C-alpha positions as CSV (number, residue, x, y, z in Angstrom):
1,M,-20.2,-26.6,2.8
2,I,-17.7,-26.0,5.6
3,F,-18.7,-23.7,8.4
4,F,-16.1,-22.1,10.6
5,D,-16.4,-20.8,14.1
6,P,-16.5,-16.9,13.7
7,I,-13.3,-16.5,15.8
8,I,-11.5,-19.1,13.7
9,L,-12.7,-17.5,10.5
10,I,-11.5,-14.0,11.7
11,F,-8.1,-15.5,12.6
12,L,-7.8,-17.3,9.2
13,V,-8.7,-14.1,7.3
14,F,-6.2,-12.1,9.3
15,F,-3.4,-14.7,9.0
16,L,-3.8,-15.5,5.3
17,S,-4.2,-11.8,4.4
18,Y,-1.1,-10.9,6.4
19,L,0.9,-13.6,4.6
20,F,-0.4,-12.5,1.2
21,G,0.4,-8.9,1.9
22,S,3.8,-9.7,3.3
23,F,5.2,-11.1,0.0
24,P,8.2,-8.8,-0.6
25,S,7.6,-8.1,-4.3
26,G,10.3,-5.5,-4.8
27,Y,12.9,-7.5,-2.9
28,V,12.2,-10.8,-4.8
29,L,12.1,-9.2,-8.2
30,T,15.3,-7.2,-7.8
31,R,17.1,-10.3,-6.5
32,L,15.9,-12.4,-9.4
33,F,16.3,-10.0,-12.3
34,L,18.8,-7.4,-11.2
35,N,20.9,-9.5,-8.8
36,I,20.8,-6.8,-6.1
37,D,19.5,-6.3,-2.6
38,I,17.1,-3.4,-2.9
39,R,17.5,-2.7,0.8
40,D,21.1,-1.5,0.1
41,L,20.0,1.1,-2.5
42,G,18.5,4.5,-2.0
43,S,16.1,4.7,0.9
44,G,16.5,1.0,1.6
45,N,12.7,0.6,1.1
46,V,11.4,-2.4,-0.9
47,G,8.6,-0.4,-2.6
48,S,8.3,0.4,-6.2
49,T,9.7,4.0,-5.9
50,N,13.0,2.6,-4.6
51,V,13.0,-0.2,-7.1
52,L,12.8,2.5,-9.8
53,R,16.1,3.9,-8.4
54,A,17.6,0.5,-9.3
55,G,17.3,1.6,-12.9
56,S,14.6,-0.7,-14.2
57,K,11.2,0.9,-15.0
58,I,9.7,-2.5,-16.0
59,I,10.7,-4.1,-12.6
60,A,9.4,-1.1,-10.8
61,L,6.1,-1.2,-12.6
62,I,5.7,-5.0,-12.0
63,T,6.5,-4.3,-8.3
64,L,3.8,-1.6,-8.2
65,L,1.2,-3.9,-9.7
66,L,2.0,-6.8,-7.4
67,D,1.9,-4.5,-4.4
68,I,-1.5,-3.2,-5.5
69,L,-2.8,-6.8,-5.9
70,K,-1.6,-7.6,-2.4
71,G,-4.2,-5.3,-1.1
72,Y,-6.9,-5.8,-3.8
73,I,-7.2,-9.5,-3.8
74,P,-7.8,-10.2,-0.1
75,V,-10.4,-7.4,0.1
76,Y,-12.1,-8.3,-3.1
77,L,-12.5,-11.9,-2.0
78,T,-13.7,-11.3,1.5
79,I,-16.0,-8.3,0.8
80,K,-18.3,-10.7,-1.0
81,F,-19.1,-12.4,2.3
82,S,-18.8,-9.6,4.9
83,N,-17.7,-6.0,5.1
84,E,-16.2,-6.7,8.5
85,L,-14.1,-9.5,7.1
86,A,-13.0,-7.2,4.3
87,Y,-11.8,-4.6,6.8
88,I,-9.8,-7.3,8.6
89,A,-8.4,-8.6,5.3
90,G,-7.4,-5.0,4.3
91,I,-5.7,-4.0,7.5
92,S,-3.9,-7.4,7.7
93,A,-2.6,-7.1,4.1
94,F,-1.5,-3.6,4.8
95,I,0.4,-4.6,7.9
96,G,1.9,-7.5,6.1
97,H,3.3,-5.2,3.4
98,I,4.9,-2.6,5.8
99,F,5.9,-5.2,8.4
100,P,6.7,-8.4,6.4
101,I,7.9,-11.4,8.5
102,W,10.3,-12.4,5.6
103,L,12.3,-9.2,5.9
104,K,12.5,-8.8,9.6
105,F,9.4,-6.7,9.6
106,K,11.0,-4.0,7.4
107,G,8.9,-3.5,4.3
108,G,7.4,-0.8,2.1
109,K,5.4,2.3,3.0
110,G,2.1,0.9,2.0
111,I,0.9,3.3,-0.7
112,A,0.5,0.7,-3.5
113,T,-1.2,-1.7,-1.1
114,F,-3.4,1.2,0.0
115,I,-4.5,1.7,-3.6
116,G,-5.3,-2.0,-3.9
117,I,-7.4,-2.1,-0.6
118,I,-9.6,0.9,-1.5
119,S,-9.9,-0.4,-5.1
120,G,-11.2,-3.7,-3.7
121,I,-13.8,-1.8,-1.9
122,S,-14.6,0.6,-4.7
123,L,-12.8,0.8,-8.0
124,I,-13.8,4.5,-8.4
125,S,-11.9,5.2,-5.1
126,G,-8.8,3.7,-6.6
127,F,-9.2,5.9,-9.7
128,V,-9.7,9.0,-7.4
129,F,-6.4,8.2,-5.7
130,I,-4.5,7.6,-9.0
131,L,-5.8,10.8,-10.6
132,S,-5.0,12.8,-7.4
133,W,-1.5,11.3,-7.2
134,L,-0.7,12.2,-10.9
135,L,-1.9,15.8,-10.5
136,V,-0.1,16.4,-7.2
137,A,3.1,14.7,-8.5
138,I,3.1,16.8,-11.6
139,V,2.7,20.0,-9.6
140,T,5.1,19.2,-6.7
141,K,7.4,16.6,-8.4
142,K,7.6,14.8,-5.1
143,S,6.3,11.3,-4.7
144,S,5.9,11.4,-1.0
145,I,3.7,14.6,-1.1
146,A,1.6,13.1,-3.9
147,S,1.1,9.9,-1.9
148,L,0.1,11.5,1.4
149,L,-2.2,14.0,-0.2
150,S,-3.8,11.4,-2.4
151,C,-4.4,9.2,0.6
152,L,-6.2,12.1,2.3
153,I,-8.2,12.9,-0.8
154,A,-9.3,9.3,-1.3
155,N,-10.1,9.1,2.4
156,I,-12.4,12.2,2.2
157,F,-14.0,10.8,-1.0
158,I,-14.8,7.5,0.8
159,Y,-16.1,9.3,3.9
160,V,-18.5,11.3,1.7
161,N,-19.7,8.6,-0.6
162,Y,-19.6,5.4,1.6
163,G,-20.1,6.6,5.2
164,P,-18.2,6.9,8.4
165,Y,-17.5,3.2,9.1
166,L,-15.6,2.7,5.9
167,G,-14.2,6.1,6.2
168,L,-12.8,5.4,9.6
169,F,-11.3,2.1,8.3
170,V,-9.4,4.0,5.6
171,T,-8.4,6.7,8.1
172,C,-6.6,4.0,10.1
173,L,-4.7,3.0,7.0
174,Y,-3.9,6.6,6.3
175,V,-2.5,7.2,9.8
176,L,-0.2,4.1,9.3
177,S,0.9,5.6,6.0
178,I,1.8,8.9,7.7
179,F,3.8,7.0,10.3
180,M,5.7,5.1,7.6
181,H,6.4,8.5,5.8
182,K,7.8,10.2,8.9
183,G,11.3,10.4,7.3
184,N,9.9,11.9,4.2
185,I,7.9,14.4,6.2
186,E,11.0,15.5,8.0
187,R,12.8,16.0,4.6
188,I,9.8,17.9,3.2
189,I,9.9,20.3,6.1
190,K,13.7,20.7,5.7
191,G,13.3,21.2,1.9
192,N,15.5,18.3,0.8
193,E,13.0,15.7,-0.2
194,P,14.1,14.2,-3.6
195,K,12.1,15.0,-6.7
196,I,10.6,12.7,-9.2
197,N,12.4,12.5,-12.5
198,F,9.5,12.4,-15.0
């Protein structure tokens, strides 16, 4: 069995999780199957919501699932060895998704990867997020509001059920999500945020 120096191990987890999270699913899929650059469409974002604007629900769904797995797999693999390594893997994959090196550090907003990260820690937390998102989206018909409120609800759920350390970790992800949604928040305040077409 190979033993790594703790510093080297932390670096490897951070680096590999970042690379895994930075895979630009939406960009690659729309290039391959729709022959478009998703960055030239809609919000210019490479996440599944913008991929849906390209007109393919199947490609958008595959993008969503891949972006979830980008958060789930690094956390699921590392949490078996150490909670601390899982936190590093989660934040690294999240940063990789929103700041991918392959796209000049302009990626998605992190919501799907957020789902994957919290699901890797606790599947029930992922279900809480999804259920909250669906309920809020049906009421408000706005994806950004549903995403931000669902992150908050999942964060509170994790605080209550898993303690302050894990809760603080998820709060860090939530703060990053809010930062990535600043444009959406401005449009929500102005009342011109696009609605979801169910």
